[in-house]
BAVOVEX-825669 format. One line per 8 residues: their letters; for each residue x, y, z of C-alpha. Coordinates in Angstrom, 1 decimal. Each point is the difference from the previous one (the first is absolute). Last residue first. Layout:
// BAVOVEX-825669
A> X:Y:Z  ...
***
This chain:
// BAVOVEX-825669
DEVARLRV> -22.6:23.7:21.1  -2.2:3.6:0.7  2.8:1.2:1.7  2.1:-0.6:-2.6  3.6:-0.9:0.4  3.0:2.2:-0.6  3.5:-1.5:0.8  2.7:2.2:0.4
AIYPRGPL> 3.8:-1.5:-0.3  3.0:1.1:2.0  3.4:-1.4:-0.9  2.1:2.6:1.2  -0.6:2.1:3.0  -2.0:3.3:0.2  -2.7:-0.8:2.3  -2.7:0.2:-2.3
PLTFEGEY> -3.2:3.5:0.4  -2.6:-0.2:-2.7  -1.1:2.0:-2.1  -3.6:0.3:-1.8  -1.5:1.0:-3.1  -2.9:-2.6:-1.2  -1.1:-1.6:3.1  1.5:-1.6:3.5
TGPLESVT> -1.4:-1.5:3.0  1.0:1.0:3.8  3.1:-1.8:2.3  3.0:-1.0:-1.9  0.3:-4.1:0.1  3.8:-0.9:0.8  1.1:-3.4:-1.4  3.4:-1.2:0.7
MNWTDLVD> 2.1:-2.6:-1.7  3.4:2.2:1.5  1.0:-0.1:-3.9  -3.1:0.9:-1.5  -1.0:2.5:2.1  -3.8:0.0:-0.9  -1.7:3.3:0.3  -3.7:-1.1:-0.1
ARYRVGPR> -3.0:2.7:-1.4  -3.8:-0.2:0.1  -1.6:0.5:-2.8  -2.8:2.1:-1.1  -1.3:-0.1:-3.8  -1.8:2.6:-1.5  2.9:2.4:-1.4  2.3:-1.3:-2.2
LLFTRRRP> 3.5:-0.3:1.8  2.7:3.0:0.5  2.4:-1.5:2.8  2.5:2.7:1.7  2.7:-1.8:1.9  1.7:1.0:3.2  3.3:-0.4:1.7  1.7:-1.9:-3.0
QGTGFYAL> 2.7:-2.7:0.5  0.5:-1.1:-3.9  2.0:-3.1:0.4  -2.9:-1.8:-1.6  -3.0:2.4:0.0  -3.0:-2.8:-0.6  -3.5:0.9:-1.1  -2.7:-2.5:0.7
LRRGEVGG> -3.9:0.2:-0.5  -2.9:-2.3:0.3  -3.6:0.8:-1.1  -0.7:3.2:-1.7  2.9:-0.9:-2.6  1.8:-3.5:0.0  3.2:0.2:1.5  3.3:1.7:-0.9
FPFDFPSP> 1.8:2.9:0.2  3.5:0.5:-0.7  2.7:2.7:1.3  1.4:3.0:-1.2  -1.2:1.0:-3.6  -3.8:0.0:1.4  -1.4:-3.3:-0.6  -3.2:-1.3:-2.6
LPQIGPLD> -0.9:-2.8:1.7  1.1:-4.1:-0.4  -2.2:-2.4:1.1  0.6:-2.0:2.9  -2.1:-3.5:0.5  -2.7:-2.2:-1.0  -2.8:2.2:2.2  -3.0:-1.9:1.1
APLEELIG> 1.6:-1.1:3.3  0.4:3.8:1.3  4.3:0.2:0.1  1.3:-1.3:3.2  1.8:-3.0:-2.1  2.1:2.9:-1.7  1.2:1.7:3.6  0.8:-3.5:1.6
RLFGLRAT> 2.3:-0.9:-3.3  1.8:3.3:0.6  0.4:-0.6:4.1  1.5:-3.8:-1.2  2.7:2.0:-2.3  1.0:1.6:3.0  0.5:-3.1:1.9  2.2:-1.3:-2.9
SEGKLAGG> 2.0:3.3:-0.7  2.0:-0.4:3.3  2.4:-2.3:-1.2  1.6:-3.5:1.1  -2.7:-2.5:-1.2  1.1:-3.9:0.4  0.7:-2.3:-2.8  -0.6:0.7:-3.4
KAWWLVDD> 2.7:-0.9:-2.2  0.9:2.8:-2.6  -2.3:3.5:1.1  0.0:-1.8:3.7  3.7:0.1:0.0  1.5:-2.8:1.9  4.4:0.7:-1.0  0.7:-1.5:3.1
DALRCEGH> 1.3:2.9:1.9  -3.0:1.6:-0.8  -0.9:3.6:-2.7  -3.3:0.8:-0.3  -1.5:0.6:-3.6  -3.4:-0.5:0.8  -2.8:0.6:-2.3  -3.6:0.9:-0.2
TVYGGRVV> -2.6:-0.3:-3.3  -2.8:3.0:-0.4  -3.4:0.6:-1.7  -1.3:2.9:-1.9  -2.3:2.8:0.0  2.1:3.0:0.8  -0.4:-0.2:3.8  0.9:-3.6:-0.4
GEWCRRVL> 3.2:0.9:-1.4  1.1:3.0:2.0  -0.4:-2.4:2.8  2.4:-2.4:-1.6  2.6:3.0:-0.5  -0.2:0.9:3.4  0.4:-3.1:1.4  2.7:-0.7:-1.9
EQPTLNGW> 1.7:3.3:1.3  -0.8:-0.4:3.2  1.5:-3.2:-0.1  3.6:1.3:-1.2  0.7:-1.2:-3.0  3.0:-1.9:-0.6  -0.9:-2.7:-2.4  -0.8:2.0:-3.6
GQEIDGEY> 3.5:2.0:1.0  2.4:-2.9:-0.4  2.1:-0.6:3.2  -2.3:-1.2:2.8  -1.7:1.7:2.4  -3.6:-1.0:0.0  -3.3:0.8:-0.9  -0.9:-0.8:-3.8
GLEDLVVP> -0.6:1.6:-3.3  -3.6:0.8:-0.9  -0.7:-3.9:-2.1  -3.1:-0.9:-0.2  -2.1:2.9:-0.7  -3.3:-1.9:-1.1  -1.7:2.2:-2.2  -3.9:-1.3:-0.3
KGWRSRWD> -1.1:0.4:-4.2  -1.0:2.8:-2.3  3.4:-0.1:-1.7  0.9:3.8:-0.4  -2.4:1.3:2.7  1.1:-2.2:2.5  4.0:0.2:-1.2  -1.1:3.8:0.4
ATGAPPKQ> -1.1:-0.3:3.6  3.2:-1.6:0.6  2.0:2.0:-1.2  2.0:1.3:3.2  0.0:-3.1:1.9  3.8:-0.9:-0.8  0.4:-3.1:-2.7  0.2:-3.6:0.1
ISCHTVWE> -2.9:-1.0:-1.2  -2.6:-2.8:0.0  -3.6:1.3:-2.1  -3.1:-1.8:-0.1  -1.6:-2.9:-1.5  1.8:0.0:-3.1  -1.2:-2.7:-2.5  -1.8:3.2:-1.9
ADNDWIEI> 3.7:1.3:-1.3  -0.3:3.5:1.3  2.7:-0.5:2.7  2.8:1.4:-2.2  2.8:-1.4:2.6  2.0:3.0:1.6  3.0:0.5:-1.6  3.4:-0.3:2.6
CDHVSILH> -0.5:-2.7:2.5  -3.9:-1.3:-0.8  -2.4:-2.3:1.3  -2.6:-1.9:-2.1  -3.7:-1.1:1.4  -2.6:-2.5:0.0  -2.7:-0.7:2.8  -1.5:-3.6:-0.2
GHPDHARI> -2.6:-0.9:-2.4  -1.5:-3.7:1.6  0.2:-2.0:-3.3  4.0:0.8:0.1  2.0:-2.4:-2.4  -0.8:2.2:-3.8  0.5:3.2:2.5  3.2:-1.1:0.7
VAAIRHWD> 1.0:-0.6:-3.2  -1.8:3.0:-1.6  2.3:2.1:2.7  3.4:-1.8:-1.2  -0.5:0.8:-3.7  -0.9:3.9:1.0  3.3:-0.2:1.9  1.8:-1.5:-2.9
ETNKSWVL> -1.0:2.6:-2.6  1.5:2.5:1.8  3.1:-1.2:0.4  2.0:-2.8:1.9  3.8:-1.0:0.8  0.4:3.6:0.9  -1.8:-0.2:3.5  0.6:2.9:1.7
DYENALSW> -2.9:1.8:-1.8  -2.0:-2.5:1.9  1.0:1.1:2.7  -1.6:-2.5:2.3  -2.4:-2.3:-2.7  -2.7:-1.3:-0.5  -1.9:0.8:3.0  -2.8:-2.4:0.6
WVNPLAAL> -1.8:0.3:3.4  -1.0:-2.9:1.9  -2.3:0.0:3.3  -3.0:-1.9:-1.3  2.4:-3.5:-0.4  -1.5:-1.6:-3.1  2.2:1.9:-2.4  3.1:-1.7:1.8
RSVLYRLY> 1.2:-3.3:-2.1  -1.9:0.5:-3.4  1.7:3.5:0.1  3.5:-1.7:1.0  -0.2:-2.6:-2.8  -1.0:1.7:-2.5  2.7:3.2:1.1  2.4:-2.6:-0.5
RDDAVPSM> -0.9:-1.2:-2.9  -0.3:3.4:-1.8  3.0:1.1:1.4  2.0:-3.2:-1.5  -1.6:0.8:-3.4  1.2:3.6:-0.1  3.8:-1.6:0.4  0.7:0.7:4.1
DSFGWRDY> 1.8:2.9:0.6  -0.8:1.4:3.7  0.0:-3.6:1.5  3.8:-0.1:-1.2  1.4:-0.7:3.5  1.6:3.4:0.9  -3.0:2.2:0.4  -1.1:3.5:0.7
AHFLILDA> -1.7:0.3:-3.2  -3.6:-0.8:1.1  -2.4:-2.3:-1.1  -3.4:-1.2:1.7  -0.4:2.3:2.6  -3.0:-0.8:2.6  -1.8:2.5:1.4  -1.1:-2.3:2.9
EIGLEGLQ> -3.2:1.5:1.6  0.3:-0.1:4.2  -3.1:-1.0:2.0  2.0:-1.7:2.8  -1.5:-3.5:-1.3  0.9:1.2:-3.9  3.3:0.6:1.1  0.5:-3.7:1.3
AIREELHR> -1.6:-1.4:-3.9  2.5:2.2:-1.1  2.8:-2.1:1.7  -1.4:-3.1:-0.6  -0.4:0.8:-3.8  3.7:0.5:0.1  1.1:-2.7:1.9  -2.0:-2.0:-2.7
FYAPNPRR> 1.8:1.8:-2.7  3.5:-1.0:0.8  -1.0:-3.7:1.2  -1.4:-0.8:-3.3  3.1:1.1:-2.2  -1.2:1.2:-3.5  1.8:-2.7:-3.0  -0.3:1.6:-3.3
FDWGSDPS> 2.3:2.7:1.2  2.7:-2.5:0.9  2.6:1.9:1.5  3.8:0.6:-0.2  2.6:-2.4:1.3  1.5:2.9:2.7  -2.8:1.6:1.2  -2.0:-2.9:0.0
GEFPYLPP> -2.3:-1.9:-1.8  -4.1:-0.9:0.5  -2.0:3.2:-0.1  -1.1:2.3:2.6  3.2:-0.1:2.3  0.2:-0.7:3.7  2.1:1.3:3.1  0.6:3.3:-1.8
EDTNFLYS> 3.7:0.3:-0.3  1.0:3.2:1.5  0.2:3.5:-1.7  -2.6:2.5:1.3  1.6:2.7:2.0  0.9:1.8:-3.4  -1.6:-1.9:-3.0  -1.0:-3.8:-1.4
KPFVCMRI> -3.2:-1.0:0.6  -2.0:-3.1:0.3  -3.0:-0.8:-2.7  -3.8:0.6:1.7  1.0:3.5:1.1  -2.0:1.7:2.8  -2.1:3.6:-0.1  -1.9:-0.9:3.5
KNFPADAL> -3.9:1.6:0.3  -1.8:0.6:3.3  2.7:1.8:2.0  -1.2:0.9:3.6  2.5:-1.4:1.9  -0.1:-3.3:2.9  -0.6:-2.6:-2.4  2.0:1.2:-2.6
TRLTQEEL> 3.4:-0.7:2.8  -1.3:-3.2:0.5  0.0:-0.7:-3.5  3.4:1.4:-0.4  1.3:-2.3:3.1  -1.6:-3.0:-1.7  2.2:1.3:-3.3  2.9:0.0:2.1
EAGQHTWA> 0.2:-3.0:1.6  -1.2:-2.1:-2.8  2.1:0.3:-2.4  0.8:3.7:-2.1  -1.5:-0.1:-3.4  -3.4:0.6:1.4  1.1:3.7:0.8  1.7:0.9:-3.5
YATTGVPF> -1.6:3.0:-0.8  -1.6:1.4:3.8  -1.6:3.5:-1.2  -3.3:1.3:1.7  -3.8:0.4:-0.4  -2.3:2.5:1.1  -2.8:-1.1:-2.9  -3.3:1.4:1.1
YRTGDTHR> -2.9:-2.8:-0.5  -3.6:0.2:0.6  -2.1:-2.6:0.3  -2.2:-1.0:-2.7  0.1:-3.4:-0.2  2.4:-0.1:-2.8  2.4:2.1:1.8  0.2:3.6:-0.7
FHFREHVQ> 1.9:2.4:-1.6  0.8:3.6:-1.0  0.4:1.8:-3.4  -2.8:-1.0:-2.6  -3.0:-0.5:2.4  1.4:-2.9:1.5  3.1:-2.6:-1.2  0.2:-3.0:1.2
VPGHDHPR> 1.5:-2.0:3.4  -0.8:-3.7:0.3  -2.1:-1.1:2.0  -1.4:1.5:3.4  0.8:-3.2:2.5  -0.1:1.3:3.8  -3.2:-1.3:1.2  0.1:-3.3:-2.2
AQGCHFTG> -1.4:-0.1:-3.5  -3.5:-2.0:-0.2  -0.4:-3.2:-0.9  1.5:-1.5:-3.9  -1.6:-3.9:-0.6  1.9:-2.2:-2.2  -0.8:-2.2:-3.6  2.2:-2.2:-1.5
EVSDLSRA> 1.9:-0.8:-3.1  2.9:-1.4:-1.6  -0.1:0.2:-3.7  3.4:-0.3:-0.5  3.0:-0.6:2.4  0.5:-3.7:-0.3  -0.1:0.6:-4.4  2.8:2.9:0.1
NSATRFTW> -0.8:2.0:-2.4  -1.8:1.8:2.0  -4.0:1.0:1.3  -1.5:0.5:3.3  -3.5:0.4:1.4  -1.2:2.2:2.6  -4.0:0.1:1.9  -0.4:3.2:2.5
TGEEDPLF> -2.9:0.1:2.4  -0.8:2.5:2.0  1.9:3.2:0.9  1.7:2.4:-2.6  3.6:1.0:-0.1  2.1:-3.1:0.1  3.6:0.0:-0.5  1.5:-3.2:-2.4
RIRHVGAG> 3.3:-1.9:0.3  0.8:-2.8:-2.0  2.5:-2.2:0.6  1.9:-2.9:-1.1  1.6:-2.7:2.3  2.8:-2.6:-1.6  2.8:0.8:2.1  0.3:3.5:-1.0
DYFGHATL> -2.5:3.2:0.6  -1.5:-0.2:-3.9  -2.2:3.0:-1.0  -3.8:0.0:-0.7  -1.7:3.4:-1.6  -3.0:1.3:1.3  -3.2:0.9:-2.9  -2.8:2.0:1.6
TREGHRFE> -3.6:-0.8:-0.9  -3.3:2.0:1.0  -3.5:-1.3:-0.9  -0.3:-1.3:3.2  3.0:-1.4:1.6  2.2:-1.4:-1.9  4.1:-0.6:0.1  1.9:-1.0:-3.0
ARLAVDTF> 2.7:-2.0:0.6  3.5:0.3:-1.6  3.2:-2.4:-0.5  2.5:0.2:-2.7  2.5:-2.9:0.7  3.9:-0.3:-2.1  1.7:3.2:1.3  -0.4:-0.1:3.7
PNGHEPGH> -0.8:-4.0:-0.4  4.0:-0.5:-1.1  -0.5:-3.8:-1.4  -1.6:-1.9:2.1  -2.1:1.3:3.1  -3.4:-1.3:-0.3  -2.8:0.6:2.5  -1.3:0.7:3.5
LELEFPQW> -2.0:3.2:-0.5  -0.5:2.1:3.0  -3.1:2.7:-1.1  0.2:2.8:2.3  -2.4:3.0:1.6  1.2:3.3:0.7  -1.6:1.7:2.8  -2.0:3.4:-1.9
RTAAEQRV> -2.9:-1.9:1.2  0.2:-2.9:1.8  0.2:-4.3:-0.9  -1.8:-2.9:0.2  1.0:-3.8:-1.2  3.3:0.6:0.8  2.8:-1.4:-3.0  1.9:-3.2:-0.7
CRASGIPV> -0.5:-1.3:-3.4  1.6:-3.0:-1.2  0.7:-0.2:-4.2  -2.5:-2.1:-1.7  -1.5:2.7:-2.4  0.3:-1.7:-2.7  1.2:-3.4:0.0  3.9:-0.4:-0.5
DASEYDPS> -0.1:-3.1:-3.2  0.6:2.9:-2.8  3.1:1.1:1.4  1.2:3.0:2.2  1.4:2.7:-1.5  -1.8:-0.6:-3.5  -1.8:3.5:-0.4  3.5:1.9:0.1
PVIDTEAA> 0.6:2.9:2.1  1.8:2.3:-2.2  3.7:1.4:1.2  0.7:3.1:-1.0  3.4:0.9:-2.0  2.6:1.9:1.2  2.0:3.1:-1.1  2.9:0.9:3.2
PSTPELVT> -0.6:3.3:1.1  2.7:2.4:-2.0  3.1:0.7:-0.5  1.1:1.4:-3.6  2.3:-2.4:-2.1  3.3:1.5:-0.1  2.1:2.0:-2.5  2.9:2.2:0.7
EPLAALEA> 0.8:3.3:-0.8  3.4:1.4:0.6  -0.5:2.2:3.0  -0.2:4.1:-0.6  -3.9:-0.2:0.9  0.5:-1.4:3.4  2.7:2.7:1.0  -1.9:3.0:-1.5
YLAAQAEP> -3.3:-1.7:2.0  2.2:0.0:3.5  1.2:3.2:-1.0  -3.5:1.5:-0.3  -1.1:-1.1:3.6  3.2:1.0:1.8  -0.8:3.7:-1.8  -3.8:0.0:1.1
DTRLREIF> 1.1:-1.1:3.7  -2.9:-0.4:2.2  -2.0:-3.0:-1.2  3.1:-1.6:-1.1  1.9:0.2:2.9  -3.2:-0.9:1.7  -0.3:-2.6:-1.9  -4.1:-1.2:0.2
FSLQRLTG> -1.2:2.2:-2.8  3.2:-1.0:-2.1  -1.4:-3.7:-0.3  -2.9:1.5:-1.9  2.3:1.4:-2.2  2.5:-3.0:-0.2  -3.3:-1.9:-1.4  -1.6:-2.4:2.5
YRFQVTTL> -0.4:-4.0:-0.5  3.3:-0.6:2.3  -1.8:1.5:2.9  -0.2:-2.2:2.6  3.1:-2.2:-0.8  2.3:3.1:-0.1  -1.3:0.1:3.8  0.1:4.1:0.1
EDDLRPVY> 2.1:2.1:2.4  2.5:-2.4:1.6  0.4:-2.0:-3.6  0.4:3.4:-1.7  2.8:0.5:2.4  2.5:1.9:-2.4  -3.0:1.6:-1.9  2.7:2.8:-2.1
KRVVAEAQ> 2.5:-3.1:-0.9  -2.1:-2.6:0.2  -2.3:1.0:-3.2  3.2:0.2:-1.9  1.3:-3.7:1.4  -3.3:-1.5:-0.8  0.4:1.2:-3.8  2.8:-1.4:-0.6
KDRLVDGL> -0.7:-3.2:1.7  -3.7:0.1:-2.3  -2.3:-1.8:2.1  -0.4:2.7:2.3  -1.0:2.2:-2.7  -2.7:-2.8:-1.2  -1.1:0.0:3.5  -0.4:3.6:0.2
VSEPGYPM> -2.3:0.2:-2.9  1.6:2.8:-2.4  -2.7:2.8:0.0  2.7:3.1:0.8  2.8:-1.3:-2.2  1.8:-3.4:-0.8  1.2:0.4:-3.5  -1.6:-1.9:-3.0
***
């Protein structure tokens, strides 16, 4: 069959004649898109990212015509390597090993919403990562939760659990390794520390709260590969976050290979090397230990870790492991991290660029996560071009890379919270998505919030050392950060019983949101009116505040307002009006 738009790039590049044709039309192919990252994509998909092909239909047609004229070559199609899963044997340990004989190290007491851990010193022969199955049932009253164990190297097996109720809990292990089986005991769970509120959950369909009822308004940021930079830069990132207004960060589990992020990471997730390849049956405990330590440090700062489990920006082969290897990695990761209270699961950054996986794969991946997470952390799927179908019952919220104008429609379509996780980045790099003015990023964030969504910041400011926040963390250099702190403060000033902002019927020229009869927000963006007339239902009197979202000021207007009224405004951009019910 001749090559054409639906031919897979990896197949085309294995045919030297076809490769020469592609490189004729895309001479900078290796510079524009690393072929390792996109080898499972079709030429049609690839054309979307190559400017010459996207903007020159004649060049695209000529490419396909030359490919179609090539003599037919028979090649085995590229696909992730097939693999058979390893089923742990009931005879992993010999019959003379006493049941439950592994030494168990644990604390006698726990605190609510902090991890409780069983450290079991047991067998290490064979490959304990795949040969040992381990779990424990935790009981409190009539409730039973199952946490899965993982191997942490040097003969140490761990089971982690996040107690969510005070009182006495019991536990009992189950394993195919006799020494790890039927280890049991009790522990007392005391009250939570003042700043521990439990995992974030969906609240009233479109909003979020912690498990203890504390409201949570996501105002996030993005630093994809910050945990892959070494101690000095990572510690700087944590210091920066400690002084920043963000309470969520999007970050990758796997290292990332992309613009301004070409260094080799200090650690790798599996045994092996880039030159010799990887043993996907043997995770590197040091890698995941480092990751969990950084997530715990984020938790102490009050920041949720929105963990990206897969992405396409990969030169190591982690994005196209076999389904069996994917599931094994997920079981290990989720078993290891699910007891951390500040974890969210993002199945992918730009799932529709991970061309080695299809829709069924993402559903399978979600099922593995849910089966190994007893604490029900939030789950989402992030898009590049086509928004994921968030109707899937396991999707807790919509993670979207689109302008904010559609926020209310997405809420209505899926009946779930909308988090605008990629609105573009403040910066000055060449790419259009990364050279927004700070005013434009702040404008998009305000529009998203007033339309009923939640937002995520990003920054791509050039630096001599090529350390850009969006890629590596480090220091924030832009002007949008403080303004998003102001936005978060406005959200947190909502009356305590209001879950968040609802989109309301809006005029054609600005978005209007809030809770009718209680608290309203109008945002004028780049408009600069000197006055504005409002037409509200009579019967509720409001106080009016003029919010300068750029200069971060709040000015209360004199008097109260009801029904139809006109407010004087400063006649400059980035102004919002907040209306507060007098009786509230």
